[in-house]
N, CA, C, O and CB atoms as a CASP TS submission, in Angstrom:
PFRMAT TS
TARGET T0000
AUTHOR 0000-0000-0000
METHOD Language model
MODEL 1
PARENT N/A
ATOM      1  N   MET     1      51.269  22.799  22.027  1.00  0.00           N
ATOM      2  CA  MET     1      51.899  23.291  23.270  1.00  0.00           C
ATOM      3  C   MET     1      51.458  22.388  24.418  1.00  0.00           C
ATOM      4  O   MET     1      50.277  22.067  24.547  1.00  0.00           O
ATOM      5  CB  MET     1      51.512  24.798  23.560  1.00  0.00           C
ATOM      6  N   THR     2      52.406  21.985  25.244  1.00  0.00           N
ATOM      7  CA  THR     2      52.115  21.130  26.394  1.00  0.00           C
ATOM      8  C   THR     2      52.031  22.060  27.651  1.00  0.00           C
ATOM      9  O   THR     2      52.659  23.115  27.741  1.00  0.00           O
ATOM     10  CB  THR     2      53.244  19.983  26.567  1.00  0.00           C
ATOM     11  N   THR     3      51.215  21.576  28.589  1.00  0.00           N
ATOM     12  CA  THR     3      51.087  22.327  29.840  1.00  0.00           C
ATOM     13  C   THR     3      51.632  21.426  30.964  1.00  0.00           C
ATOM     14  O   THR     3      51.180  20.296  31.155  1.00  0.00           O
ATOM     15  CB  THR     3      49.571  22.761  30.115  1.00  0.00           C
ATOM     16  N   ASP     4      52.627  21.973  31.705  1.00  0.00           N
ATOM     17  CA  ASP     4      53.195  21.231  32.806  1.00  0.00           C
ATOM     18  C   ASP     4      52.327  21.410  34.055  1.00  0.00           C
ATOM     19  O   ASP     4      52.117  22.525  34.533  1.00  0.00           O
ATOM     20  CB  ASP     4      54.641  21.682  33.071  1.00  0.00           C
ATOM     21  N   LEU     5      51.836  20.291  34.563  1.00  0.00           N
ATOM     22  CA  LEU     5      51.026  20.354  35.788  1.00  0.00           C
ATOM     23  C   LEU     5      51.932  20.154  37.033  1.00  0.00           C
ATOM     24  O   LEU     5      52.878  19.367  37.008  1.00  0.00           O
ATOM     25  CB  LEU     5      49.888  19.262  35.749  1.00  0.00           C
ATOM     26  N   HIS     6      51.624  20.863  38.075  1.00  0.00           N
ATOM     27  CA  HIS     6      52.353  20.789  39.321  1.00  0.00           C
ATOM     28  C   HIS     6      51.344  20.612  40.421  1.00  0.00           C
ATOM     29  O   HIS     6      50.239  21.147  40.329  1.00  0.00           O
ATOM     30  CB  HIS     6      53.233  22.043  39.553  1.00  0.00           C
ATOM     31  N   ARG     7      51.691  19.865  41.479  1.00  0.00           N
ATOM     32  CA  ARG     7      50.835  19.812  42.668  1.00  0.00           C
ATOM     33  C   ARG     7      50.986  21.127  43.368  1.00  0.00           C
ATOM     34  O   ARG     7      52.071  21.708  43.394  1.00  0.00           O
ATOM     35  CB  ARG     7      51.199  18.618  43.616  1.00  0.00           C
ATOM     36  N   LEU     8      49.914  21.598  43.931  1.00  0.00           N
ATOM     37  CA  LEU     8      49.905  22.949  44.612  1.00  0.00           C
ATOM     38  C   LEU     8      50.960  23.019  45.669  1.00  0.00           C
ATOM     39  O   LEU     8      51.591  24.062  45.840  1.00  0.00           O
ATOM     40  CB  LEU     8      48.524  23.255  45.259  1.00  0.00           C
ATOM     41  N   ASN     9      51.177  21.934  46.394  1.00  0.00           N
ATOM     42  CA  ASN     9      52.151  21.934  47.515  1.00  0.00           C
ATOM     43  C   ASN     9      53.602  21.876  47.013  1.00  0.00           C
ATOM     44  O   ASN     9      54.528  21.856  47.824  1.00  0.00           O
ATOM     45  CB  ASN     9      51.881  20.734  48.456  1.00  0.00           C
ATOM     46  N   GLN    10      53.812  21.849  45.693  1.00  0.00           N
ATOM     47  CA  GLN    10      55.211  21.856  45.167  1.00  0.00           C
ATOM     48  C   GLN    10      55.558  23.146  44.549  1.00  0.00           C
ATOM     49  O   GLN    10      56.660  23.281  44.016  1.00  0.00           O
ATOM     50  CB  GLN    10      55.424  20.765  44.152  1.00  0.00           C
ATOM     51  N   VAL    11      54.679  24.129  44.582  1.00  0.00           N
ATOM     52  CA  VAL    11      54.917  25.435  43.980  1.00  0.00           C
ATOM     53  C   VAL    11      55.587  26.362  44.965  1.00  0.00           C
ATOM     54  O   VAL    11      55.271  26.344  46.155  1.00  0.00           O
ATOM     55  CB  VAL    11      53.615  26.049  43.485  1.00  0.00           C
ATOM     56  N   ASP    12      56.513  27.173  44.478  1.00  0.00           N
ATOM     57  CA  ASP    12      57.259  28.132  45.376  1.00  0.00           C
ATOM     58  C   ASP    12      56.370  29.312  45.742  1.00  0.00           C
ATOM     59  O   ASP    12      55.450  29.686  45.015  1.00  0.00           O
ATOM     60  CB  ASP    12      58.576  28.663  44.678  1.00  0.00           C
ATOM     61  N   VAL    13      56.684  29.880  46.900  1.00  0.00           N
ATOM     62  CA  VAL    13      56.005  31.060  47.414  1.00  0.00           C
ATOM     63  C   VAL    13      56.216  32.204  46.406  1.00  0.00           C
ATOM     64  O   VAL    13      57.306  32.368  45.859  1.00  0.00           O
ATOM     65  CB  VAL    13      56.541  31.448  48.847  1.00  0.00           C
ATOM     66  N   GLY    14      55.184  32.966  46.181  1.00  0.00           N
ATOM     67  CA  GLY    14      55.274  34.112  45.234  1.00  0.00           C
ATOM     68  C   GLY    14      54.800  33.748  43.837  1.00  0.00           C
ATOM     69  O   GLY    14      54.541  34.652  43.043  1.00  0.00           O
ATOM     70  N   ARG    15      54.675  32.480  43.499  1.00  0.00           N
ATOM     71  CA  ARG    15      54.237  32.155  42.133  1.00  0.00           C
ATOM     72  C   ARG    15      52.752  32.301  41.974  1.00  0.00           C
ATOM     73  O   ARG    15      51.996  32.062  42.915  1.00  0.00           O
ATOM     74  CB  ARG    15      54.646  30.751  41.761  1.00  0.00           C
ATOM     75  N   LYS    16      52.341  32.673  40.845  1.00  0.00           N
ATOM     76  CA  LYS    16      50.947  32.729  40.434  1.00  0.00           C
ATOM     77  C   LYS    16      50.649  31.452  39.653  1.00  0.00           C
ATOM     78  O   LYS    16      51.422  31.046  38.784  1.00  0.00           O
ATOM     79  CB  LYS    16      50.647  34.014  39.576  1.00  0.00           C
ATOM     80  N   VAL    17      49.529  30.834  39.972  1.00  0.00           N
ATOM     81  CA  VAL    17      49.084  29.601  39.274  1.00  0.00           C
ATOM     82  C   VAL    17      47.645  29.632  38.894  1.00  0.00           C
ATOM     83  O   VAL    17      46.886  30.492  39.341  1.00  0.00           O
ATOM     84  CB  VAL    17      49.323  28.397  40.125  1.00  0.00           C
ATOM     85  N   ARG    18      47.268  28.704  38.076  1.00  0.00           N
ATOM     86  CA  ARG    18      45.880  28.505  37.711  1.00  0.00           C
ATOM     87  C   ARG    18      45.462  27.061  38.013  1.00  0.00           C
ATOM     88  O   ARG    18      46.132  26.126  37.574  1.00  0.00           O
ATOM     89  CB  ARG    18      45.660  28.840  36.222  1.00  0.00           C
ATOM     90  N   LEU    19      44.417  26.875  38.720  1.00  0.00           N
ATOM     91  CA  LEU    19      43.956  25.535  39.118  1.00  0.00           C
ATOM     92  C   LEU    19      43.439  24.816  37.875  1.00  0.00           C
ATOM     93  O   LEU    19      42.506  25.290  37.227  1.00  0.00           O
ATOM     94  CB  LEU    19      42.836  25.617  40.226  1.00  0.00           C
ATOM     95  N   GLU    20      44.017  23.721  37.553  1.00  0.00           N
ATOM     96  CA  GLU    20      43.631  22.927  36.362  1.00  0.00           C
ATOM     97  C   GLU    20      42.738  21.769  36.699  1.00  0.00           C
ATOM     98  O   GLU    20      41.671  21.640  36.099  1.00  0.00           O
ATOM     99  CB  GLU    20      44.855  22.406  35.657  1.00  0.00           C
ATOM    100  N   THR    21      43.119  20.908  37.638  1.00  0.00           N
ATOM    101  CA  THR    21      42.387  19.718  37.960  1.00  0.00           C
ATOM    102  C   THR    21      42.386  19.501  39.476  1.00  0.00           C
ATOM    103  O   THR    21      43.239  19.991  40.216  1.00  0.00           O
ATOM    104  CB  THR    21      42.982  18.513  37.233  1.00  0.00           C
ATOM    105  N   VAL    22      41.361  18.728  39.890  1.00  0.00           N
ATOM    106  CA  VAL    22      41.200  18.354  41.268  1.00  0.00           C
ATOM    107  C   VAL    22      41.153  16.790  41.336  1.00  0.00           C
ATOM    108  O   VAL    22      40.252  16.178  40.762  1.00  0.00           O
ATOM    109  CB  VAL    22      39.895  19.019  41.877  1.00  0.00           C
ATOM    110  N   ASP    23      42.087  16.181  42.011  1.00  0.00           N
ATOM    111  CA  ASP    23      42.033  14.721  42.195  1.00  0.00           C
ATOM    112  C   ASP    23      41.170  14.357  43.350  1.00  0.00           C
ATOM    113  O   ASP    23      41.663  14.048  44.435  1.00  0.00           O
ATOM    114  CB  ASP    23      43.414  14.145  42.397  1.00  0.00           C
ATOM    115  N   GLY    24      39.861  14.391  43.130  1.00  0.00           N
ATOM    116  CA  GLY    24      38.939  14.123  44.184  1.00  0.00           C
ATOM    117  C   GLY    24      37.523  14.012  43.672  1.00  0.00           C
ATOM    118  O   GLY    24      37.247  14.205  42.488  1.00  0.00           O
ATOM    119  N   ASP    25      36.626  13.695  44.600  1.00  0.00           N
ATOM    120  CA  ASP    25      35.228  13.515  44.252  1.00  0.00           C
ATOM    121  C   ASP    25      34.434  14.776  44.341  1.00  0.00           C
ATOM    122  O   ASP    25      34.982  15.842  44.621  1.00  0.00           O
ATOM    123  CB  ASP    25      34.617  12.496  45.118  1.00  0.00           C
ATOM    124  N   HIS    26      33.123  14.675  44.102  1.00  0.00           N
ATOM    125  CA  HIS    26      32.276  15.911  44.134  1.00  0.00           C
ATOM    126  C   HIS    26      32.244  16.570  45.490  1.00  0.00           C
ATOM    127  O   HIS    26      32.088  17.789  45.569  1.00  0.00           O
ATOM    128  CB  HIS    26      30.850  15.588  43.722  1.00  0.00           C
ATOM    129  N   GLN    27      32.385  15.817  46.554  1.00  0.00           N
ATOM    130  CA  GLN    27      32.409  16.391  47.926  1.00  0.00           C
ATOM    131  C   GLN    27      33.622  17.334  48.048  1.00  0.00           C
ATOM    132  O   GLN    27      33.498  18.441  48.572  1.00  0.00           O
ATOM    133  CB  GLN    27      32.481  15.240  49.033  1.00  0.00           C
ATOM    134  N   LEU    28      34.760  16.901  47.574  1.00  0.00           N
ATOM    135  CA  LEU    28      35.962  17.722  47.658  1.00  0.00           C
ATOM    136  C   LEU    28      35.822  18.960  46.792  1.00  0.00           C
ATOM    137  O   LEU    28      36.253  20.041  47.193  1.00  0.00           O
ATOM    138  CB  LEU    28      37.196  16.918  47.240  1.00  0.00           C
ATOM    139  N   ILE    29      35.243  18.830  45.643  1.00  0.00           N
ATOM    140  CA  ILE    29      34.977  19.962  44.748  1.00  0.00           C
ATOM    141  C   ILE    29      34.072  20.985  45.445  1.00  0.00           C
ATOM    142  O   ILE    29      34.325  22.188  45.387  1.00  0.00           O
ATOM    143  CB  ILE    29      34.320  19.471  43.424  1.00  0.00           C
ATOM    144  N   ARG    30      33.008  20.491  46.109  1.00  0.00           N
ATOM    145  CA  ARG    30      32.116  21.369  46.854  1.00  0.00           C
ATOM    146  C   ARG    30      32.843  22.081  47.980  1.00  0.00           C
ATOM    147  O   ARG    30      32.593  23.262  48.221  1.00  0.00           O
ATOM    148  CB  ARG    30      30.948  20.582  47.410  1.00  0.00           C
ATOM    149  N   LYS    31      33.721  21.402  48.665  1.00  0.00           N
ATOM    150  CA  LYS    31      34.527  21.987  49.753  1.00  0.00           C
ATOM    151  C   LYS    31      35.310  23.162  49.184  1.00  0.00           C
ATOM    152  O   LYS    31      35.281  24.256  49.747  1.00  0.00           O
ATOM    153  CB  LYS    31      35.500  20.920  50.395  1.00  0.00           C
ATOM    154  N   LEU    32      36.023  22.943  48.051  1.00  0.00           N
ATOM    155  CA  LEU    32      36.772  23.998  47.418  1.00  0.00           C
ATOM    156  C   LEU    32      35.894  25.173  47.010  1.00  0.00           C
ATOM    157  O   LEU    32      36.280  26.329  47.183  1.00  0.00           O
ATOM    158  CB  LEU    32      37.488  23.461  46.226  1.00  0.00           C
ATOM    159  N   LEU    33      34.719  24.880  46.472  1.00  0.00           N
ATOM    160  CA  LEU    33      33.783  25.906  46.099  1.00  0.00           C
ATOM    161  C   LEU    33      33.394  26.769  47.282  1.00  0.00           C
ATOM    162  O   LEU    33      33.266  27.988  47.176  1.00  0.00           O
ATOM    163  CB  LEU    33      32.567  25.291  45.485  1.00  0.00           C
ATOM    164  N   GLY    34      33.205  26.088  48.441  1.00  0.00           N
ATOM    165  CA  GLY    34      32.889  26.782  49.672  1.00  0.00           C
ATOM    166  C   GLY    34      33.969  27.736  50.097  1.00  0.00           C
ATOM    167  O   GLY    34      33.687  28.760  50.721  1.00  0.00           O
ATOM    168  N   LEU    35      35.266  27.402  49.754  1.00  0.00           N
ATOM    169  CA  LEU    35      36.395  28.306  50.010  1.00  0.00           C
ATOM    170  C   LEU    35      36.553  29.344  48.930  1.00  0.00           C
ATOM    171  O   LEU    35      37.434  30.198  49.031  1.00  0.00           O
ATOM    172  CB  LEU    35      37.674  27.524  50.139  1.00  0.00           C
ATOM    173  N   GLY    36      35.750  29.305  47.922  1.00  0.00           N
ATOM    174  CA  GLY    36      35.886  30.248  46.816  1.00  0.00           C
ATOM    175  C   GLY    36      36.906  29.866  45.755  1.00  0.00           C
ATOM    176  O   GLY    36      37.361  30.710  44.983  1.00  0.00           O
ATOM    177  N   ILE    37      37.259  28.591  45.724  1.00  0.00           N
ATOM    178  CA  ILE    37      38.249  28.080  44.784  1.00  0.00           C
ATOM    179  C   ILE    37      37.574  27.159  43.819  1.00  0.00           C
ATOM    180  O   ILE    37      36.878  26.235  44.242  1.00  0.00           O
ATOM    181  CB  ILE    37      39.393  27.362  45.503  1.00  0.00           C
ATOM    182  N   ARG    38      37.754  27.374  42.516  1.00  0.00           N
ATOM    183  CA  ARG    38      37.178  26.500  41.552  1.00  0.00           C
ATOM    184  C   ARG    38      38.256  26.259  40.437  1.00  0.00           C
ATOM    185  O   ARG    38      39.249  26.982  40.348  1.00  0.00           O
ATOM    186  CB  ARG    38      35.835  27.113  40.978  1.00  0.00           C
ATOM    187  N   VAL    39      38.021  25.238  39.616  1.00  0.00           N
ATOM    188  CA  VAL    39      38.903  24.992  38.480  1.00  0.00           C
ATOM    189  C   VAL    39      38.924  26.206  37.637  1.00  0.00           C
ATOM    190  O   VAL    39      37.878  26.781  37.336  1.00  0.00           O
ATOM    191  CB  VAL    39      38.467  23.777  37.663  1.00  0.00           C
ATOM    192  N   GLY    40      40.147  26.632  37.229  1.00  0.00           N
ATOM    193  CA  GLY    40      40.305  27.843  36.460  1.00  0.00           C
ATOM    194  C   GLY    40      40.684  29.038  37.310  1.00  0.00           C
ATOM    195  O   GLY    40      41.092  30.070  36.778  1.00  0.00           O
ATOM    196  N   ALA    41      40.555  28.915  38.645  1.00  0.00           N
ATOM    197  CA  ALA    41      40.867  30.036  39.527  1.00  0.00           C
ATOM    198  C   ALA    41      42.373  30.355  39.459  1.00  0.00           C
ATOM    199  O   ALA    41      43.227  29.472  39.377  1.00  0.00           O
ATOM    200  CB  ALA    41      40.438  29.712  40.991  1.00  0.00           C
ATOM    201  N   ARG    42      42.640  31.646  39.497  1.00  0.00           N
ATOM    202  CA  ARG    42      44.028  32.108  39.565  1.00  0.00           C
ATOM    203  C   ARG    42      44.414  32.379  41.037  1.00  0.00           C
ATOM    204  O   ARG    42      43.764  33.162  41.729  1.00  0.00           O
ATOM    205  CB  ARG    42      44.221  33.399  38.692  1.00  0.00           C
ATOM    206  N   LEU    43      45.433  31.746  41.466  1.00  0.00           N
ATOM    207  CA  LEU    43      45.860  31.812  42.913  1.00  0.00           C
ATOM    208  C   LEU    43      47.291  32.342  42.934  1.00  0.00           C
ATOM    209  O   LEU    43      48.046  32.220  41.970  1.00  0.00           O
ATOM    210  CB  LEU    43      45.775  30.361  43.646  1.00  0.00           C
ATOM    211  N   THR    44      47.619  32.920  44.048  1.00  0.00           N
ATOM    212  CA  THR    44      49.058  33.296  44.337  1.00  0.00           C
ATOM    213  C   THR    44      49.423  32.567  45.607  1.00  0.00           C
ATOM    214  O   THR    44      48.682  32.600  46.589  1.00  0.00           O
ATOM    215  CB  THR    44      49.276  34.906  44.506  1.00  0.00           C
ATOM    216  N   ILE    45      50.585  31.896  45.585  1.00  0.00           N
ATOM    217  CA  ILE    45      51.048  31.178  46.772  1.00  0.00           C
ATOM    218  C   ILE    45      51.694  32.229  47.647  1.00  0.00           C
ATOM    219  O   ILE    45      52.668  32.865  47.245  1.00  0.00           O
ATOM    220  CB  ILE    45      52.055  29.991  46.420  1.00  0.00           C
ATOM    221  N   THR    46      51.129  32.426  48.906  1.00  0.00           N
ATOM    222  CA  THR    46      51.696  33.480  49.776  1.00  0.00           C
ATOM    223  C   THR    46      52.506  32.868  50.942  1.00  0.00           C
ATOM    224  O   THR    46      53.356  33.559  51.504  1.00  0.00           O
ATOM    225  CB  THR    46      50.555  34.384  50.339  1.00  0.00           C
ATOM    226  N   GLN    47      52.277  31.627  51.315  1.00  0.00           N
ATOM    227  CA  GLN    47      53.016  30.924  52.391  1.00  0.00           C
ATOM    228  C   GLN    47      53.007  29.423  52.146  1.00  0.00           C
ATOM    229  O   GLN    47      52.112  28.872  51.506  1.00  0.00           O
ATOM    230  CB  GLN    47      52.400  31.236  53.785  1.00  0.00           C
ATOM    231  N   ARG    48      54.047  28.783  52.686  1.00  0.00           N
ATOM    232  CA  ARG    48      54.111  27.345  52.739  1.00  0.00           C
ATOM    233  C   ARG    48      54.402  26.993  54.175  1.00  0.00           C
ATOM    234  O   ARG    48      55.317  27.538  54.793  1.00  0.00           O
ATOM    235  CB  ARG    48      55.182  26.763  51.763  1.00  0.00           C
ATOM    236  N   ARG    49      53.588  26.046  54.719  1.00  0.00           N
ATOM    237  CA  ARG    49      53.797  25.611  56.072  1.00  0.00           C
ATOM    238  C   ARG    49      53.614  24.129  56.204  1.00  0.00           C
ATOM    239  O   ARG    49      52.491  23.638  56.087  1.00  0.00           O
ATOM    240  CB  ARG    49      52.881  26.326  56.996  1.00  0.00           C
ATOM    241  N   GLY    50      54.660  23.407  56.441  1.00  0.00           N
ATOM    242  CA  GLY    50      54.587  22.000  56.738  1.00  0.00           C
ATOM    243  C   GLY    50      53.835  21.175  55.669  1.00  0.00           C
ATOM    244  O   GLY    50      53.117  20.248  56.043  1.00  0.00           O
ATOM    245  N   GLY    51      53.958  21.456  54.416  1.00  0.00           N
ATOM    246  CA  GLY    51      53.218  20.733  53.376  1.00  0.00           C
ATOM    247  C   GLY    51      51.938  21.402  52.950  1.00  0.00           C
ATOM    248  O   GLY    51      51.438  21.149  51.854  1.00  0.00           O
ATOM    249  N   GLY    52      51.395  22.263  53.810  1.00  0.00           N
ATOM    250  CA  GLY    52      50.221  22.997  53.411  1.00  0.00           C
ATOM    251  C   GLY    52      50.654  24.348  52.851  1.00  0.00           C
ATOM    252  O   GLY    52      51.819  24.735  52.951  1.00  0.00           O
ATOM    253  N   VAL    53      49.685  25.064  52.253  1.00  0.00           N
ATOM    254  CA  VAL    53      49.965  26.350  51.664  1.00  0.00           C
ATOM    255  C   VAL    53      48.878  27.369  52.038  1.00  0.00           C
ATOM    256  O   VAL    53      47.770  27.014  52.440  1.00  0.00           O
ATOM    257  CB  VAL    53      50.082  26.217  50.146  1.00  0.00           C
ATOM    258  N   VAL    54      49.239  28.639  51.889  1.00  0.00           N
ATOM    259  CA  VAL    54      48.280  29.678  52.014  1.00  0.00           C
ATOM    260  C   VAL    54      48.262  30.346  50.652  1.00  0.00           C
ATOM    261  O   VAL    54      49.313  30.698  50.116  1.00  0.00           O
ATOM    262  CB  VAL    54      48.618  30.670  53.184  1.00  0.00           C
ATOM    263  N   VAL    55      47.055  30.525  50.078  1.00  0.00           N
ATOM    264  CA  VAL    55      46.931  31.130  48.755  1.00  0.00           C
ATOM    265  C   VAL    55      46.090  32.377  48.871  1.00  0.00           C
ATOM    266  O   VAL    55      45.241  32.513  49.751  1.00  0.00           O
ATOM    267  CB  VAL    55      46.313  30.142  47.735  1.00  0.00           C
ATOM    268  N   ALA    56      46.360  33.295  47.937  1.00  0.00           N
ATOM    269  CA  ALA    56      45.544  34.498  47.816  1.00  0.00           C
ATOM    270  C   ALA    56      44.605  34.239  46.598  1.00  0.00           C
ATOM    271  O   ALA    56      45.052  33.884  45.507  1.00  0.00           O
ATOM    272  CB  ALA    56      46.461  35.835  47.625  1.00  0.00           C
ATOM    273  N   ASN    57      43.335  34.429  46.833  1.00  0.00           N
ATOM    274  CA  ASN    57      42.359  34.137  45.778  1.00  0.00           C
ATOM    275  C   ASN    57      41.337  35.295  45.773  1.00  0.00           C
ATOM    276  O   ASN    57      40.505  35.380  46.676  1.00  0.00           O
ATOM    277  CB  ASN    57      41.644  32.721  46.015  1.00  0.00           C
ATOM    278  N   GLN    58      41.393  36.170  44.780  1.00  0.00           N
ATOM    279  CA  GLN    58      40.447  37.270  44.605  1.00  0.00           C
ATOM    280  C   GLN    58      40.428  38.107  45.900  1.00  0.00           C
ATOM    281  O   GLN    58      39.349  38.448  46.384  1.00  0.00           O
ATOM    282  CB  GLN    58      39.004  36.728  44.255  1.00  0.00           C
ATOM    283  N   GLY    59      41.591  38.441  46.465  1.00  0.00           N
ATOM    284  CA  GLY    59      41.633  39.295  47.647  1.00  0.00           C
ATOM    285  C   GLY    59      41.543  38.625  48.962  1.00  0.00           C
ATOM    286  O   GLY    59      41.835  39.237  49.989  1.00  0.00           O
ATOM    287  N   ALA    60      41.131  37.332  48.977  1.00  0.00           N
ATOM    288  CA  ALA    60      41.016  36.552  50.215  1.00  0.00           C
ATOM    289  C   ALA    60      42.190  35.592  50.311  1.00  0.00           C
ATOM    290  O   ALA    60      42.666  35.051  49.312  1.00  0.00           O
ATOM    291  CB  ALA    60      39.666  35.775  50.268  1.00  0.00           C
ATOM    292  N   ARG    61      42.648  35.394  51.560  1.00  0.00           N
ATOM    293  CA  ARG    61      43.677  34.352  51.793  1.00  0.00           C
ATOM    294  C   ARG    61      43.009  33.098  52.358  1.00  0.00           C
ATOM    295  O   ARG    61      42.171  33.144  53.259  1.00  0.00           O
ATOM    296  CB  ARG    61      44.797  34.869  52.778  1.00  0.00           C
ATOM    297  N   VAL    62      43.432  31.983  51.774  1.00  0.00           N
ATOM    298  CA  VAL    62      42.808  30.658  52.169  1.00  0.00           C
ATOM    299  C   VAL    62      43.931  29.723  52.498  1.00  0.00           C
ATOM    300  O   VAL    62      44.851  29.557  51.697  1.00  0.00           O
ATOM    301  CB  VAL    62      41.885  30.032  51.009  1.00  0.00           C
ATOM    302  N   ALA    63      43.881  29.082  53.701  1.00  0.00           N
ATOM    303  CA  ALA    63      44.864  28.128  54.091  1.00  0.00           C
ATOM    304  C   ALA    63      44.408  26.755  53.606  1.00  0.00           C
ATOM    305  O   ALA    63      43.255  26.383  53.823  1.00  0.00           O
ATOM    306  CB  ALA    63      45.087  28.155  55.614  1.00  0.00           C
ATOM    307  N   ILE    64      45.271  26.007  52.966  1.00  0.00           N
ATOM    308  CA  ILE    64      44.969  24.662  52.421  1.00  0.00           C
ATOM    309  C   ILE    64      45.918  23.653  53.015  1.00  0.00           C
ATOM    310  O   ILE    64      47.133  23.805  52.886  1.00  0.00           O
ATOM    311  CB  ILE    64      45.070  24.639  50.867  1.00  0.00           C
ATOM    312  N   GLY    65      45.396  22.618  53.668  1.00  0.00           N
ATOM    313  CA  GLY    65      46.238  21.615  54.308  1.00  0.00           C
ATOM    314  C   GLY    65      47.018  20.785  53.301  1.00  0.00           C
ATOM    315  O   GLY    65      46.766  20.842  52.098  1.00  0.00           O
ATOM    316  N   PRO    66      47.975  20.009  53.817  1.00  0.00           N
ATOM    317  CA  PRO    66      48.844  19.268  52.954  1.00  0.00           C
ATOM    318  C   PRO    66      48.116  18.199  52.139  1.00  0.00           C
ATOM    319  O   PRO    66      48.478  17.980  50.983  1.00  0.00           O
ATOM    320  CB  PRO    66      49.917  18.647  53.760  1.00  0.00           C
ATOM    321  N   GLY    67      47.103  17.525  52.693  1.00  0.00           N
ATOM    322  CA  GLY    67      46.357  16.465  51.981  1.00  0.00           C
ATOM    323  C   GLY    67      45.627  17.109  50.805  1.00  0.00           C
ATOM    324  O   GLY    67      45.684  16.599  49.687  1.00  0.00           O
ATOM    325  N   LEU    68      44.957  18.201  51.044  1.00  0.00           N
ATOM    326  CA  LEU    68      44.192  18.855  49.969  1.00  0.00           C
ATOM    327  C   LEU    68      45.080  19.437  48.890  1.00  0.00           C
ATOM    328  O   LEU    68      44.831  19.298  47.693  1.00  0.00           O
ATOM    329  CB  LEU    68      43.324  19.949  50.539  1.00  0.00           C
ATOM    330  N   ALA    69      46.186  20.131  49.391  1.00  0.00           N
ATOM    331  CA  ALA    69      47.113  20.720  48.452  1.00  0.00           C
ATOM    332  C   ALA    69      47.737  19.749  47.507  1.00  0.00           C
ATOM    333  O   ALA    69      48.073  20.097  46.375  1.00  0.00           O
ATOM    334  CB  ALA    69      48.158  21.410  49.169  1.00  0.00           C
ATOM    335  N   ASP    70      47.898  18.516  47.965  1.00  0.00           N
ATOM    336  CA  ASP    70      48.466  17.442  47.111  1.00  0.00           C
ATOM    337  C   ASP    70      47.470  16.962  46.052  1.00  0.00           C
ATOM    338  O   ASP    70      47.883  16.335  45.077  1.00  0.00           O
ATOM    339  CB  ASP    70      48.904  16.246  47.981  1.00  0.00           C
ATOM    340  N   LYS    71      46.208  17.229  46.210  1.00  0.00           N
ATOM    341  CA  LYS    71      45.157  16.798  45.251  1.00  0.00           C
ATOM    342  C   LYS    71      44.860  17.914  44.224  1.00  0.00           C
ATOM    343  O   LYS    71      44.065  17.696  43.310  1.00  0.00           O
ATOM    344  CB  LYS    71      43.839  16.412  46.020  1.00  0.00           C
ATOM    345  N   LEU    72      45.453  19.049  44.348  1.00  0.00           N
ATOM    346  CA  LEU    72      45.234  20.128  43.447  1.00  0.00           C
ATOM    347  C   LEU    72      46.342  20.299  42.450  1.00  0.00           C
ATOM    348  O   LEU    72      47.484  20.549  42.835  1.00  0.00           O
ATOM    349  CB  LEU    72      45.047  21.356  44.193  1.00  0.00           C
ATOM    350  N   GLN    73      46.035  20.171  41.159  1.00  0.00           N
ATOM    351  CA  GLN    73      47.055  20.324  40.134  1.00  0.00           C
ATOM    352  C   GLN    73      46.886  21.640  39.455  1.00  0.00           C
ATOM    353  O   GLN    73      45.783  22.014  39.056  1.00  0.00           O
ATOM    354  CB  GLN    73      47.001  19.196  39.122  1.00  0.00           C
ATOM    355  N   VAL    74      48.023  22.374  39.317  1.00  0.00           N
ATOM    356  CA  VAL    74      48.017  23.712  38.806  1.00  0.00           C
ATOM    357  C   VAL    74      49.013  23.898  37.682  1.00  0.00           C
ATOM    358  O   VAL    74      49.923  23.087  37.510  1.00  0.00           O
ATOM    359  CB  VAL    74      48.297  24.673  39.901  1.00  0.00           C
ATOM    360  N   VAL    75      48.843  24.956  36.920  1.00  0.00           N
ATOM    361  CA  VAL    75      49.840  25.349  35.943  1.00  0.00           C
ATOM    362  C   VAL    75      50.378  26.695  36.333  1.00  0.00           C
ATOM    363  O   VAL    75      49.632  27.527  36.847  1.00  0.00           O
ATOM    364  CB  VAL    75      49.258  25.377  34.518  1.00  0.00           C
ATOM    365  N   LEU    76      51.679  26.944  36.102  1.00  0.00           N
ATOM    366  CA  LEU    76      52.210  28.248  36.435  1.00  0.00           C
ATOM    367  C   LEU    76      51.614  29.297  35.534  1.00  0.00           C
ATOM    368  O   LEU    76      51.444  29.061  34.338  1.00  0.00           O
ATOM    369  CB  LEU    76      53.722  28.258  36.334  1.00  0.00           C
ATOM    370  N   ASP    77      51.288  30.463  36.087  1.00  0.00           N
ATOM    371  CA  ASP    77      50.562  31.470  35.359  1.00  0.00           C
ATOM    372  C   ASP    77      51.245  32.792  35.594  1.00  0.00           C
ATOM    373  O   ASP    77      51.040  33.412  36.638  1.00  0.00           O
ATOM    374  CB  ASP    77      49.081  31.516  35.779  1.00  0.00           C
ATOM    375  N   GLY    78      52.026  33.230  34.683  1.00  0.00           N
ATOM    376  CA  GLY    78      52.683  34.506  34.746  1.00  0.00           C
ATOM    377  C   GLY    78      54.054  34.414  35.416  1.00  0.00           C
ATOM    378  O   GLY    78      54.668  33.347  35.447  1.00  0.00           O
ATOM    379  N   VAL    79      54.507  35.499  35.933  1.00  0.00           N
ATOM    380  CA  VAL    79      55.853  35.541  36.464  1.00  0.00           C
ATOM    381  C   VAL    79      55.794  35.644  38.041  1.00  0.00           C
ATOM    382  O   VAL    79      54.745  35.884  38.640  1.00  0.00           O
ATOM    383  CB  VAL    79      56.642  36.763  35.830  1.00  0.00           C
ATOM    384  N   GLU    80      56.973  35.450  38.640  1.00  0.00           N
ATOM    385  CA  GLU    80      57.029  35.532  40.087  1.00  0.00           C
ATOM    386  C   GLU    80      56.714  36.892  40.593  1.00  0.00           C
ATOM    387  O   GLU    80      57.027  37.876  39.922  1.00  0.00           O
ATOM    388  CB  GLU    80      58.354  35.125  40.576  1.00  0.00           C
ATOM    389  N   VAL    81      56.102  37.006  41.757  1.00  0.00           N
ATOM    390  CA  VAL    81      55.735  38.259  42.379  1.00  0.00           C
ATOM    391  C   VAL    81      56.951  38.852  43.114  1.00  0.00           C
ATOM    392  O   VAL    81      56.849  39.923  43.712  1.00  0.00           O
ATOM    393  CB  VAL    81      54.548  38.051  43.351  1.00  0.00           C
TER
END
């Protein structure tokens, strides 16, 4: 079975996703950890704004800018909300 990866900023609002990979260094990964986001995290896309996104993660909403959102690769997880 193959898994289709999508950039976080390409996913539609309302979709649930799972973070698969981060195209960045350890500093970027630490920044994400500080936001409560890690590889394997399940996120729901709640808003899209100018290339950036707002995601819900374990009850918290986190705004992610367009540059960072482009570095996060996710797989679709479940059905639309």
